[in-house]
N, C-alpha and C positions, 0 to 999 in steps of 0.2 A: 504493499500499500503505500500511499503518500510520497512518490517519486516522480509523479508527474509535473511536468513545468520546469524540470532542472535544465537551466540554460547554460551549459557548459559548452566547451569547444571538443570535438574529438577530431582525429586525424581520418583522412579520408582514404586510408588504406586498409587492407586486411581483409577477414571473412566479413565484418560487418558492413562495410562500404558496399559489398556485393549484395548483400541480403535486400529483398523487397522492404519498403518502408513499413507497409501494414503488417507485415509478419513480424517485424522487429517490436513494433507497439503491442500487437497481441501476445507476444513471446513474453515481453515485460510484463504484461496484466497477468497471465498465467505464472510466472515466476513467481511475483509477489504474493498471489492468492495463494498457491500451492507451498509457498514459503510460510506463510501464516498459518495453514492447516498444520503443517509438521511443527511449527513451534508449539501448538497445544499439548503435542507429546512431552513437551518439558514441564508443562505447569504444574504436575504433582510433584517433581523433584524440586523445581527452582521457584515455583508460581510465577504470574504474569510478569511481575517487576524483575524477578532474577531473568527471565527469558529475554525482556526486553534489553537489560542491560548487555546481555552475551550478543545479542543481535547488532545493537546499534556501536558496541565496542568493536566488535568483528568488522563491520562496515568501516569503523572509522580507520582501522588499522591499514585495511585495503585502500582507502581513499587517500589517506596519509603517504602511503609508499608511492602511489600513483602520480599525486600533484604535488607533495611537498609544501604544504602553504607557509608562507612567511609572516611572521608577527612583528618582528623588529623593523620600526621605521613605518608602521602603519598609522595613518591618523586615527585619533579616538573614535571618531563618528564611525569608521569602518568595523572597528574592533566591537563597538557597542551593537552595531547592526549585526554582527556575526554572533555575539551573545545572545541577542533577542532571538535570533534564528535558531539557535542552539537550544533555547528554553523550549519553542515552538516545536522544535524536532522530538525534544523529551516527553512533553505533555502530550503529543498527538499520539506518538507510539505506545506511551504507557496508557493512556487512556482506551485506545484501541484494544491492546492487548487483554487490559481488564474486561474489556466489555465481552470479547469472544471467550473468555473464561466462563461468561454467564448466560449468553445467547447465541445462536448459531452464526456462522461464519457469515454466510450469505446475506442473513438479516441484519448484521451489525454493519457490513459494509454499505448496504443499500441505504440504513439511517444514515451513518456517516457522510454519504454522498450529498446530502443536503448542504454540506459546506462548500463544495465545488459549485453546485447549482446555484446558490445565492450569489457567489462570485460572478457567475456566467450571466446573471439576469439583474444584479444591481445595477441602479442607475439607467435602465433601460426604459424608453417610453414607448416602447411597442405594445399595443393591446394583446399581440400574440405571445407576448412572454408571458403574460398572465395566465394562458393556458398552460403552459410548461410548470408554473407553480402548482396551479390546480391539480394538475396530474401527479406531482410529485408529493403533494400532500394526500392526495387520495390513496397513494401507494404505501405511505408511510401509515396512514390510518388502517390499511388492509393488513399491515404487518403487525401492527400492535394491539389491533380490536380482534377480538374472536380467534378462531382458527382452531387446531387441534390439541394445542397446547399454550399456556400464558407465558408471556415473555416476564423474564426477570427485568424489575422496574429500573433498579440500579444499573443493568446492563445497557437498558435504554437510553439512559442518561448519560453514560458514559460514552456509548456511541455518538451521541449529539455533542457531546463535549469535543470528541476526536473529529466530528465534522467541522465544528466551528473553528478549530485549530487547524484542520486541513485546509480551509479557506484562508486563515492568516498566514499558512505556508505559502499558498499560491501567490499571494501578493507581496509577502516579504523575500520570497525566493528571486523574484524579478528584480529586486533591488540589491540583492546579494550578487546576482549574475551581473549587474552591471557596474558593481563598486570593486569584485574583484576579477582577476585573470582565470580565465579557464575555470577548472573547478576546484581552485583553492579555497574558495569561500565556504563551499558546501563541505570540505574536508574539515576546516576549522571548526565550523558549526558542528559537526558530527563529533568532533573532539570534546567540545564544549557540552553537548547533550550527554555524553557518556560521563562525564563529570558530575553533572547533575543527577543522572541516574545512581550513581554509586551507592548513596546512602540506602535508599529503597530498594535497589538491587541486591545488596549484600543482607540487608536485614530479610530478604524475602528467601534468598537462594542459601545465604550462609555458605559453608563448606562444600555443598554439593556443587557451587560454582567451578570448582577445582576438579571435580571429577573428569577423568579423561573421556567419557561416554558423553556427559554434557557438554563439554569444551567442543567436541567434534559436533554434535548435532546442533550446537548454537551456531558453530562457525558455517554449517550448511544453511542455517536459518538467515545468517547474515548475507552469505552470497546470493541465495535466492531471492531475498527480500529488498536487498540494497545493492551490492555490487552489480549483478547482472543485468537488473532494471537500468540502473543509471547508464551503464554502457548502451543497452540497447535504445532507450529512449533520447540520449543525447544524439545518437546518430540519426534516430529517425525525425526529430526536431530539425535537423539541418536540411530536411528534404522534402517535407510534405507541410501543407498549411495548417494553421491553427486551429481552423474549423474540422477539417478531417482528423487530426489528433484528437481534438475533443470528443467527436462522434465517436471515435474507435474506443476511447478511455471510458465512456459510458456503459460499455460492454462488462466493465469491472464488477458490478455486483452481481450479474448472470454468471460469470467466471468463478466469484466466490462461493456461489450456491452451489456450482458443480463442483470447486474443491473440496467443500464441506461434505458433500455427498460421496464423492470418491475416496478421501482420505479418512474422514471422520464418521461417514455413515449416517450424516444429518440431513433427514428427510424433510421435504417441506409439503405443506398442504397446499391445495388448489389456490386457496384464498392468498398463501404467502406466495405463491407463483406470481399472481397476477399482481400483487403488489411490487414485486421486484420488476416486473414487466413495464410497469407504470413509470416507475423511477427512472428505468432505463430509457424509457421514449421522452422522458421529460429532460433527462440530460441530454440526449441525441439531439434533441430540437434545441434547447437553450444554447448548446455548443456552436450551431451554426450561424449563431449572431456575431461569434469571432470573426475578425478580419481573414480575409482569404490569402492573405501575405504569408510566405513561410517564415517562421521564427527563425533569425539570424542569431547564431552563438556571440 
């Protein structure tokens, strides 16, 4: 989750440069959601907080190795921006992992998607955008009301918090991309997020964080949920329009539901499937209002 709109610069060489842009975006979505499903297998040993600490710390190590961010000589305003972004990253991921510990993955991602959807339609004066908002609200109501099982209220609230922070992530990440060269800003912010997560992560996971099995699985989650999607999306964003990217990303709730079913055996009622479909349709429609010009790194 939460890696869309990363504005970093990738080399136009190698395997990724020859891969179809749409395939890269879909691959990134699948990687994030199946990584999240895999992460739930660590919850019994580490808890959500310990798991997200391993995920973010692993991603930080990978990104620092790639980009080697420089701190010395940076203006204070840029360092503050990176710190704020790190706080958003830490809060967004922690709230999301705590949410999927309580409610199904597909449902959590669908509710969380209200953040990006809000960013897509805010400030719009087009009457058509009210339709997308109405569809999204109908989808959320379908998910949270009735069905074959009742949803945990705390899990729903946490998913909404993660969604709000996801919206902030989209806005702040653009500023980080303009302030820092290549992916150095994201790498620095991920390090800050790791430090912020240390107290809750250690309190949750304790000595289990150092178990070889936990470390290996945490590293796999970090690669699937961060390092691989970053690489795929940054290459795709160099070549496709923002509107196309947004429409493809709107498939994320559906892919999350599929990952929850395949990896975790989480089935959905017909009502919940309809709810997810409504939010996907709303997100796809809202994304088409984004300008058609490709995003330049």
